[in-house]
N, CA, C and O atoms as CSV, one atom per row, in Angstrom:
chain,resi,resn,atom,element,x,y,z
A,1,MET,N,N,-136.018,80.057,-24.698
A,1,MET,CA,C,-137.394,80.000,-24.346
A,1,MET,C,C,-137.696,79.418,-23.085
A,1,MET,O,O,-138.590,80.000,-22.470
A,2,HIS,N,N,-137.124,78.299,-22.464
A,2,HIS,CA,C,-137.504,77.629,-21.434
A,2,HIS,C,C,-137.118,78.658,-20.171
A,2,HIS,O,O,-137.794,78.740,-19.146
A,3,LEU,N,N,-135.792,79.497,-20.463
A,3,LEU,CA,C,-135.515,80.298,-19.065
A,3,LEU,C,C,-136.914,81.211,-18.997
A,3,LEU,O,O,-137.577,81.383,-17.974
A,4,ARG,N,N,-137.189,81.721,-20.230
A,4,ARG,CA,C,-138.210,82.545,-20.016
A,4,ARG,C,C,-139.717,82.168,-19.392
A,4,ARG,O,O,-140.378,82.986,-18.752
A,5,LYS,N,N,-140.099,80.980,-19.641
A,5,LYS,CA,C,-140.868,80.222,-19.504
A,5,LYS,C,C,-140.780,80.132,-17.690
A,5,LYS,O,O,-141.680,80.250,-16.858
A,6,ASN,N,N,-139.652,79.935,-17.563
A,6,ASN,CA,C,-139.381,79.498,-15.827
A,6,ASN,C,C,-139.664,81.235,-15.301
A,6,ASN,O,O,-140.506,81.420,-14.422
A,7,VAL,N,N,-139.112,82.120,-15.740
A,7,VAL,CA,C,-138.960,83.377,-15.297
A,7,VAL,C,C,-140.510,83.857,-15.063
A,7,VAL,O,O,-140.742,84.358,-13.963
A,8,LEU,N,N,-141.626,83.748,-16.024
A,8,LEU,CA,C,-142.887,83.918,-16.082
A,8,LEU,C,C,-143.505,82.982,-14.885
A,8,LEU,O,O,-144.219,83.497,-14.025
A,9,LEU,N,N,-143.241,81.785,-14.873
A,9,LEU,CA,C,-143.627,80.919,-14.006
A,9,LEU,C,C,-143.580,81.469,-12.456
A,9,LEU,O,O,-144.424,81.556,-11.565
A,10,ILE,N,N,-142.349,81.759,-12.554
A,10,ILE,CA,C,-141.518,82.034,-10.989
A,10,ILE,C,C,-142.442,83.627,-10.866
A,10,ILE,O,O,-142.893,83.835,-9.740
A,11,GLY,N,N,-142.657,84.436,-11.656
A,11,GLY,CA,C,-143.428,85.454,-11.482
A,11,GLY,C,C,-144.855,85.702,-11.107
A,11,GLY,O,O,-145.291,86.647,-10.450
A,12,GLN,N,N,-145.609,84.546,-11.709
A,12,GLN,CA,C,-146.698,83.897,-11.513
A,12,GLN,C,C,-146.880,83.554,-9.936
A,12,GLN,O,O,-147.833,83.938,-9.259
A,13,ILE,N,N,-145.978,82.897,-9.551
A,13,ILE,CA,C,-145.970,81.803,-8.293
A,13,ILE,C,C,-145.744,83.300,-7.390
A,13,ILE,O,O,-146.635,83.615,-6.602
A,14,LEU,N,N,-144.609,84.132,-7.532
A,14,LEU,CA,C,-144.612,85.439,-6.506
A,14,LEU,C,C,-145.834,86.159,-6.577
A,14,LEU,O,O,-146.252,86.687,-5.546
A,15,ALA,N,N,-146.551,86.272,-7.775
A,15,ALA,CA,C,-147.762,87.259,-7.524
A,15,ALA,C,C,-148.712,86.394,-6.977
A,15,ALA,O,O,-149.581,86.998,-6.346
A,16,GLN,N,N,-148.854,85.001,-7.013
A,16,GLN,CA,C,-149.760,84.431,-6.069
A,16,GLN,C,C,-149.633,84.397,-4.614
A,16,GLN,O,O,-150.644,84.370,-3.912
A,17,VAL,N,N,-148.614,84.396,-4.181
A,17,VAL,CA,C,-147.714,84.103,-2.744
A,17,VAL,C,C,-148.271,85.776,-2.199
A,17,VAL,O,O,-148.893,85.899,-1.144
A,18,SER,N,N,-147.992,86.776,-2.942
A,18,SER,CA,C,-148.392,87.844,-2.603
A,18,SER,C,C,-150.016,88.269,-2.501
A,18,SER,O,O,-150.509,89.095,-1.734
A,19,ALA,N,N,-150.629,87.526,-3.417
A,19,ALA,CA,C,-152.234,87.685,-3.327
A,19,ALA,C,C,-152.735,86.955,-2.020
A,19,ALA,O,O,-153.692,87.228,-1.296
A,20,ASP,N,N,-151.784,85.925,-1.937
A,20,ASP,CA,C,-152.186,85.134,-0.706
A,20,ASP,C,C,-151.985,85.885,0.777
A,20,ASP,O,O,-152.702,85.997,1.772
A,21,GLN,N,N,-150.709,86.321,0.433
A,21,GLN,CA,C,-150.408,87.154,1.996
A,21,GLN,C,C,-151.287,88.467,2.107
A,21,GLN,O,O,-151.522,88.980,3.201
A,22,ARG,N,N,-151.660,88.875,1.161
A,22,ARG,CA,C,-152.560,90.160,1.303
A,22,ARG,C,C,-153.806,89.882,1.683
A,22,ARG,O,O,-154.456,90.716,2.314
A,23,GLU,N,N,-154.383,88.502,1.307
A,23,GLU,CA,C,-155.801,88.034,1.803
A,23,GLU,C,C,-155.533,87.828,3.162
A,23,GLU,O,O,-156.232,88.371,4.017
A,24,ARG,N,N,-154.613,87.115,3.443
A,24,ARG,CA,C,-154.285,86.907,5.000
A,24,ARG,C,C,-154.267,87.797,5.768
A,24,ARG,O,O,-154.788,87.734,6.881
A,25,MET,N,N,-153.486,89.080,5.180
A,25,MET,CA,C,-153.550,90.028,5.973
A,25,MET,C,C,-154.584,90.911,6.041
A,25,MET,O,O,-154.670,91.557,7.085
A,26,THR,N,N,-155.483,91.119,5.089
A,26,THR,CA,C,-156.606,91.503,4.816
A,26,THR,C,C,-157.558,90.824,6.085
A,26,THR,O,O,-158.061,91.509,6.975
A,27,MET,N,N,-157.694,89.336,5.972
A,27,MET,CA,C,-158.271,88.621,7.133
A,27,MET,C,C,-158.049,88.844,8.743
A,27,MET,O,O,-158.834,88.858,9.691
A,28,SER,N,N,-156.687,89.005,8.633
A,28,SER,CA,C,-156.118,89.415,10.119
A,28,SER,C,C,-156.716,90.782,10.456
A,28,SER,O,O,-157.228,90.997,11.554
A,29,VAL,N,N,-156.642,91.684,9.506
A,29,VAL,CA,C,-157.166,93.005,10.014
A,29,VAL,C,C,-158.301,92.954,10.281
A,29,VAL,O,O,-158.490,93.567,11.332
A,30,GLU,N,N,-159.392,92.447,9.795
A,30,GLU,CA,C,-160.766,92.171,10.057
A,30,GLU,C,C,-160.988,91.353,11.056
A,30,GLU,O,O,-162.022,91.651,11.654
A,31,ARG,N,N,-160.375,90.342,11.527
A,31,ARG,CA,C,-160.506,89.583,12.829
A,31,ARG,C,C,-160.107,90.556,14.106
A,31,ARG,O,O,-160.729,90.543,15.169
A,32,LEU,N,N,-159.002,91.375,13.836
A,32,LEU,CA,C,-158.272,92.216,14.694
A,32,LEU,C,C,-159.582,93.546,15.001
A,32,LEU,O,O,-159.868,94.104,16.061
A,33,ASN,N,N,-159.975,93.669,14.072
A,33,ASN,CA,C,-161.065,95.035,14.045
A,33,ASN,C,C,-162.358,94.444,14.762
A,33,ASN,O,O,-163.014,95.124,15.550
A,34,GLN,N,N,-162.679,93.125,14.433
A,34,GLN,CA,C,-163.651,92.491,15.306
A,34,GLN,C,C,-163.679,92.128,16.849
A,34,GLN,O,O,-164.556,92.114,17.714
A,35,SER,N,N,-162.348,91.847,16.804
A,35,SER,CA,C,-161.826,91.696,18.488
A,35,SER,C,C,-162.071,93.026,19.235
A,35,SER,O,O,-162.599,93.167,20.338
A,36,GLY,N,N,-161.531,94.062,18.330
A,36,GLY,CA,C,-161.762,95.290,19.106
A,36,GLY,C,C,-163.250,95.861,19.147
A,36,GLY,O,O,-163.498,96.546,20.139
A,37,ASP,N,N,-163.861,95.756,18.597
A,37,ASP,CA,C,-165.205,95.509,18.643
A,37,ASP,C,C,-165.944,95.180,19.773
A,37,ASP,O,O,-166.803,95.788,20.413
A,38,ARG,N,N,-165.292,93.806,19.907
A,38,ARG,CA,C,-166.048,92.874,20.997
A,38,ARG,C,C,-165.613,93.553,22.267
A,38,ARG,O,O,-166.415,93.738,23.182
A,39,ILE,N,N,-164.403,93.911,22.334
A,39,ILE,CA,C,-163.726,94.704,23.485
A,39,ILE,C,C,-164.339,95.889,23.914
A,39,ILE,O,O,-164.612,96.113,25.094
A,40,LYS,N,N,-164.553,96.625,23.017
A,40,LYS,CA,C,-165.514,97.760,23.403
A,40,LYS,C,C,-166.902,97.494,23.751
A,40,LYS,O,O,-167.368,98.257,24.597
A,41,GLU,N,N,-167.653,96.609,23.305
A,41,GLU,CA,C,-168.865,96.281,23.823
A,41,GLU,C,C,-168.857,95.669,24.917
A,41,GLU,O,O,-169.844,95.891,25.619
A,42,SER,N,N,-167.836,94.729,25.466
A,42,SER,CA,C,-167.580,94.033,26.764
A,42,SER,C,C,-167.374,95.390,27.791
A,42,SER,O,O,-168.007,95.520,28.839
A,43,ARG,N,N,-166.519,96.225,27.364
A,43,ARG,CA,C,-166.064,97.515,28.101
A,43,ARG,C,C,-167.519,98.395,28.465
A,43,ARG,O,O,-167.708,98.868,29.585
A,44,ARG,N,N,-168.425,98.521,27.427
A,44,ARG,CA,C,-169.646,99.120,27.621
A,44,ARG,C,C,-170.412,98.397,28.714
A,44,ARG,O,O,-170.784,99.009,29.716
A,45,THR,N,N,-170.677,96.979,28.520
A,45,THR,CA,C,-171.201,96.159,29.117
A,45,THR,C,C,-170.725,96.350,30.585
A,45,THR,O,O,-171.690,96.487,31.336
A,46,MET,N,N,-169.605,96.397,31.171
A,46,MET,CA,C,-168.793,96.148,32.168
A,46,MET,C,C,-169.260,97.472,32.864
A,46,MET,O,O,-169.665,97.385,34.023
A,47,LEU,N,N,-169.230,98.800,32.188
A,47,LEU,CA,C,-169.817,99.978,32.715
A,47,LEU,C,C,-171.116,100.165,33.155
A,47,LEU,O,O,-171.425,100.950,34.052
A,48,GLU,N,N,-171.993,99.354,32.450
A,48,GLU,CA,C,-173.307,99.278,32.678
A,48,GLU,C,C,-173.696,98.816,33.804
A,48,GLU,O,O,-174.591,99.331,34.475
A,49,THR,N,N,-172.906,97.557,34.189
A,49,THR,CA,C,-173.161,96.477,35.209
A,49,THR,C,C,-172.506,97.420,36.338
A,49,THR,O,O,-173.080,97.369,37.426
A,50,GLU,N,N,-171.569,98.137,36.259
A,50,GLU,CA,C,-170.857,98.771,37.371
A,50,GLU,C,C,-171.662,99.709,37.736
A,50,GLU,O,O,-171.597,99.964,38.938
A,51,GLU,N,N,-172.474,100.380,37.072
A,51,GLU,CA,C,-173.177,101.370,37.452
A,51,GLU,C,C,-174.727,100.912,38.013
A,51,GLU,O,O,-175.528,101.653,38.582
A,52,LEU,N,N,-174.869,99.764,37.748
A,52,LEU,CA,C,-176.314,99.008,38.134
A,52,LEU,C,C,-175.724,98.330,39.730
A,52,LEU,O,O,-176.520,98.012,40.614
A,53,GLY,N,N,-174.478,98.216,39.854
A,53,GLY,CA,C,-174.115,97.623,40.910
A,53,GLY,C,C,-174.159,98.683,41.986
A,53,GLY,O,O,-174.741,98.493,43.054
A,54,VAL,N,N,-173.443,99.954,41.639
A,54,VAL,CA,C,-173.482,101.185,42.503
A,54,VAL,C,C,-174.916,101.471,42.829
A,54,VAL,O,O,-175.209,101.526,44.024
A,55,SER,N,N,-175.778,101.647,42.000
A,55,SER,CA,C,-177.259,101.837,41.988
A,55,SER,C,C,-177.823,100.988,43.241
A,55,SER,O,O,-178.426,101.422,44.223
A,56,ILE,N,N,-177.514,99.849,42.980
A,56,ILE,CA,C,-178.145,98.713,44.124
A,56,ILE,C,C,-177.737,98.743,45.399
A,56,ILE,O,O,-178.470,98.456,46.345
A,57,LEU,N,N,-176.142,99.210,45.529
A,57,LEU,CA,C,-175.615,99.464,46.883
A,57,LEU,C,C,-176.238,100.604,47.540
A,57,LEU,O,O,-176.623,100.606,48.709
A,58,GLU,N,N,-176.313,101.558,46.732
A,58,GLU,CA,C,-177.040,102.860,47.423
A,58,GLU,C,C,-178.243,102.566,47.810
A,58,GLU,O,O,-178.533,102.755,48.991
A,59,ASP,N,N,-179.352,101.958,46.764
A,59,ASP,CA,C,-180.507,101.608,47.562
A,59,ASP,C,C,-180.547,100.676,48.621
A,59,ASP,O,O,-181.451,100.861,49.435
A,60,LEU,N,N,-179.745,99.661,48.825
A,60,LEU,CA,C,-179.436,98.719,49.973
A,60,LEU,C,C,-179.111,99.655,51.213
A,60,LEU,O,O,-179.547,99.467,52.349
A,61,HIS,N,N,-178.285,100.683,50.824
A,61,HIS,CA,C,-177.680,101.421,51.966
A,61,HIS,C,C,-179.004,102.427,52.465
A,61,HIS,O,O,-179.130,102.432,53.689
A,62,GLN,N,N,-179.910,103.193,51.792
A,62,GLN,CA,C,-181.003,103.707,52.007
A,62,GLN,C,C,-182.041,102.858,53.010
A,62,GLN,O,O,-182.544,103.313,54.037
A,63,GLN,N,N,-182.270,101.300,52.381
A,63,GLN,CA,C,-183.259,100.523,53.058
A,63,GLN,C,C,-182.558,100.129,54.288
A,63,GLN,O,O,-183.347,100.141,55.234
A,64,ARG,N,N,-181.342,99.777,54.633
A,64,ARG,CA,C,-180.501,99.915,55.887
A,64,ARG,C,C,-180.739,101.019,56.910
A,64,ARG,O,O,-180.976,100.900,58.113
A,65,GLN,N,N,-180.639,101.977,56.265
A,65,GLN,CA,C,-181.120,103.346,57.187
A,65,GLN,C,C,-182.456,103.378,57.656
A,65,GLN,O,O,-182.635,103.669,58.839
A,66,THR,N,N,-183.389,103.136,56.952
A,66,THR,CA,C,-184.627,103.179,56.886
A,66,THR,C,C,-185.020,102.165,58.158
A,66,THR,O,O,-185.661,102.521,59.146
A,67,LEU,N,N,-184.500,100.840,57.918
A,67,LEU,CA,C,-184.713,99.712,58.872
A,67,LEU,C,C,-184.135,100.144,60.262
A,67,LEU,O,O,-184.751,100.042,61.323
A,68,LEU,N,N,-182.771,100.678,60.102
A,68,LEU,CA,C,-182.285,101.036,61.620
A,68,LEU,C,C,-183.097,102.126,62.276
A,68,LEU,O,O,-183.222,102.064,63.499
A,69,HIS,N,N,-183.676,103.140,61.601
A,69,HIS,CA,C,-184.527,104.224,62.051
A,69,HIS,C,C,-185.899,103.415,62.654
A,69,HIS,O,O,-186.274,103.617,63.809
A,70,ALA,N,N,-186.470,102.654,61.913
A,70,ALA,CA,C,-187.696,102.145,62.479
A,70,ALA,C,C,-187.096,101.010,63.594
A,70,ALA,O,O,-187.658,100.784,64.666
A,71,HIS,N,N,-186.267,100.562,63.294
A,71,HIS,CA,C,-185.684,99.537,64.763
A,71,HIS,C,C,-185.744,100.508,66.061
A,71,HIS,O,O,-186.179,100.165,67.160
A,72,ASN,N,N,-185.235,101.763,65.732
A,72,ASN,CA,C,-184.582,102.607,66.892
A,72,ASN,C,C,-186.217,103.005,67.486
A,72,ASN,O,O,-186.535,102.901,68.670
A,73,LYS,N,N,-187.054,103.429,66.485
A,73,LYS,CA,C,-188.287,103.637,67.102
A,73,LYS,C,C,-189.115,102.728,68.015
A,73,LYS,O,O,-189.691,103.050,69.054
A,74,VAL,N,N,-189.057,101.440,67.380
A,74,VAL,CA,C,-189.848,100.136,68.014
A,74,VAL,C,C,-188.933,100.367,69.554
A,74,VAL,O,O,-189.573,100.683,70.557
A,75,LEU,N,N,-187.588,100.203,69.625
A,75,LEU,CA,C,-187.165,99.921,70.900
A,75,LEU,C,C,-187.680,101.372,71.588
A,75,LEU,O,O,-188.211,101.268,72.693
A,76,HIS,N,N,-187.575,102.501,71.097
A,76,HIS,CA,C,-187.968,103.626,72.087
A,76,HIS,C,C,-189.226,103.264,72.746
A,76,HIS,O,O,-189.386,103.254,73.966
A,77,LEU,N,N,-190.496,102.836,71.478
A,77,LEU,CA,C,-191.653,102.530,72.023
A,77,LEU,C,C,-191.760,101.330,73.233
A,77,LEU,O,O,-192.599,101.313,74.133
A,78,ILE,N,N,-190.841,100.482,73.037
A,78,ILE,CA,C,-190.856,99.274,73.812
A,78,ILE,C,C,-190.489,99.904,75.343
A,78,ILE,O,O,-191.284,99.824,76.280
A,79,PHE,N,N,-189.494,100.381,75.418
A,79,PHE,CA,C,-189.120,101.256,76.463
A,79,PHE,C,C,-189.908,101.826,77.201
A,79,PHE,O,O,-190.085,101.586,78.396
A,80,PHE,N,N,-190.651,102.941,76.289
A,80,PHE,CA,C,-191.711,103.923,76.993
A,80,PHE,C,C,-192.572,103.127,77.661
A,80,PHE,O,O,-192.974,103.350,78.803
A,81,SER,N,N,-192.914,102.064,76.884
A,81,SER,CA,C,-194.211,101.119,77.451
A,81,SER,C,C,-193.769,100.352,78.396
A,81,SER,O,O,-194.652,99.854,79.095
A,82,LEU,N,N,-192.624,100.073,78.670
A,82,LEU,CA,C,-192.150,99.232,79.660
A,82,LEU,C,C,-191.989,100.202,81.100
A,82,LEU,O,O,-192.179,99.900,82.278
A,83,LYS,N,N,-191.672,101.148,80.631
A,83,LYS,CA,C,-191.325,102.296,81.895
A,83,LYS,C,C,-192.956,102.479,82.607
A,83,LYS,O,O,-193.235,102.218,83.777
A,84,TRP,N,N,-193.928,103.005,81.535
A,84,TRP,CA,C,-195.407,102.910,82.071
A,84,TRP,C,C,-196.131,101.931,82.750
A,84,TRP,O,O,-196.986,102.077,83.624
A,85,THR,N,N,-195.581,100.670,82.124
A,85,THR,CA,C,-195.942,99.555,82.829
A,85,THR,C,C,-195.388,99.269,84.346
A,85,THR,O,O,-196.018,98.882,85.330
A,86,ILE,N,N,-194.455,99.483,84.251
A,86,ILE,CA,C,-193.469,99.322,85.731
A,86,ILE,C,C,-194.319,100.308,86.822
A,86,ILE,O,O,-194.828,99.995,87.898
A,87,PHE,N,N,-194.273,101.707,86.083
A,87,PHE,CA,C,-194.777,102.585,86.956
A,87,PHE,C,C,-196.613,102.301,87.399
A,87,PHE,O,O,-197.181,102.725,88.406
A,88,PHE,N,N,-197.085,101.645,86.521
A,88,PHE,CA,C,-198.578,101.218,86.932
A,88,PHE,C,C,-198.623,100.031,87.772
A,88,PHE,O,O,-199.553,99.782,88.540
A,89,VAL,N,N,-197.660,99.353,87.616
A,89,VAL,CA,C,-197.448,98.096,88.392
A,89,VAL,C,C,-197.003,98.502,89.891
A,89,VAL,O,O,-197.586,97.886,90.783
A,90,ILE,N,N,-196.232,99.273,90.205
A,90,ILE,CA,C,-195.679,99.864,91.658
A,90,ILE,C,C,-197.027,100.828,91.969
A,90,ILE,O,O,-197.419,100.669,93.125
A,91,LEU,N,N,-197.651,101.586,91.356
A,91,LEU,CA,C,-198.844,102.501,91.862
A,91,LEU,C,C,-199.887,101.557,92.392
A,91,LEU,O,O,-200.315,101.726,93.533
A,92,VAL,N,N,-200.426,100.342,91.461
A,92,VAL,CA,C,-201.478,99.490,91.912
A,92,VAL,C,C,-201.078,98.813,93.138
A,92,VAL,O,O,-201.918,98.540,93.996
A,93,ASN,N,N,-199.666,98.484,93.291
A,93,ASN,CA,C,-199.386,97.729,94.294
A,93,ASN,C,C,-198.982,98.678,95.753
A,93,ASN,O,O,-198.876,98.120,96.846
A,94,ASP,N,N,-198.812,99.959,95.600
A,94,ASP,CA,C,-198.832,100.784,96.911
A,94,ASP,C,C,-199.956,100.604,97.884
A,94,ASP,O,O,-201.150,100.504,97.603
A,95,PRO,N,N,-199.382,100.577,99.109
A,95,PRO,CA,C,-200.381,100.408,100.149
A,95,PRO,C,C,-201.125,101.750,100.062
A,95,PRO,O,O,-202.350,101.690,100.173
A,96,LEU,N,N,-200.577,102.904,99.886
A,96,LEU,CA,C,-201.441,103.767,100.423
A,96,LEU,C,C,-202.385,104.158,99.137
A,96,LEU,O,O,-203.320,104.910,99.414
A,97,ILE,N,N,-202.281,103.803,97.957
A,97,ILE,CA,C,-203.053,103.958,96.719
A,97,ILE,C,C,-204.325,102.550,97.042
A,97,ILE,O,O,-205.483,102.672,96.644
A,98,GLN,N,N,-203.891,101.412,97.731
A,98,GLN,CA,C,-204.771,100.237,97.856
A,98,GLN,C,C,-205.885,100.922,99.021
A,98,GLN,O,O,-207.106,100.807,98.912
A,99,CYS,N,N,-205.188,101.653,100.153
A,99,CYS,CA,C,-206.088,101.955,101.091
A,99,CYS,C,C,-207.040,103.413,100.801
A,99,CYS,O,O,-207.855,103.865,101.605
A,100,VAL,N,N,-206.735,103.964,99.550
A,100,VAL,CA,C,-207.600,104.910,99.086
A,100,VAL,C,C,-208.547,104.333,98.143
A,100,VAL,O,O,-209.696,104.768,98.061
A,101,HIS,N,N,-208.147,103.441,97.476
A,101,HIS,CA,C,-209.172,102.874,96.783
A,101,HIS,C,C,-210.137,102.203,97.416
A,101,HIS,O,O,-211.257,102.180,96.906
A,102,LYS,N,N,-209.880,101.515,98.675
A,102,LYS,CA,C,-210.723,100.664,99.596
A,102,LYS,C,C,-211.891,101.694,99.933
A,102,LYS,O,O,-213.082,101.556,99.656
A,103,TYR,N,N,-211.220,102.866,100.660
A,103,TYR,CA,C,-211.768,103.742,100.974
A,103,TYR,C,C,-213.001,104.392,100.101
A,103,TYR,O,O,-214.065,104.720,100.626
A,104,ASN,N,N,-212.709,104.542,98.644
A,104,ASN,CA,C,-213.646,105.106,97.967
A,104,ASN,C,C,-214.555,103.979,97.750
A,104,ASN,O,O,-215.760,104.215,97.831
A,105,ARG,N,N,-214.128,102.687,97.463
A,105,ARG,CA,C,-215.045,101.345,97.332
A,105,ARG,C,C,-216.178,101.450,98.715
A,105,ARG,O,O,-217.372,101.155,98.650
A,106,SER,N,N,-215.512,101.904,99.838
A,106,SER,CA,C,-216.408,101.653,100.799
A,106,SER,C,C,-217.749,103.042,101.041
A,106,SER,O,O,-218.706,103.027,101.815
A,107,ASN,N,N,-217.365,104.029,100.142
A,107,ASN,CA,C,-218.339,105.150,100.250
A,107,ASN,C,C,-219.220,105.265,98.685
A,107,ASN,O,O,-219.761,106.243,98.170
A,108,GLU,N,N,-219.121,104.076,98.284
A,108,GLU,CA,C,-219.826,104.269,97.038
A,108,GLU,C,C,-221.366,103.914,97.647
A,108,GLU,O,O,-221.641,103.465,98.760
A,109,PHE,N,N,-222.265,104.265,96.546
A,109,PHE,CA,C,-223.840,104.230,97.006
A,109,PHE,C,C,-224.223,102.604,96.301
A,109,PHE,O,O,-225.032,101.822,96.801
A,110,PHE,N,N,-223.715,102.445,95.499
A,110,PHE,CA,C,-224.145,101.178,94.924
A,110,PHE,C,C,-224.174,99.670,95.560
A,110,PHE,O,O,-224.583,98.723,94.888
């Protein structure tokens, strides 16, 4: 009888060990699934961030092109204005033009 009791006790212990192992394995699988879900969510976030970064870089490139175009226009206008300013300074200081201007002033009726 004692032997039978020991065999039953050993059987119960083995059943308990198997139940503990099954429970640990179930918990491990659950944690593994949760980790996989977190990895998928992290990957989704990474892809969204990458798309946003690409969009921002495209916007910045467009803004840079706009600024360069505006810069070139301003330089062109400055050059054009400077060219005409130099022309008029030379024109006003030209002795022939000064002579004509004096002549016109001397013929004024006022």
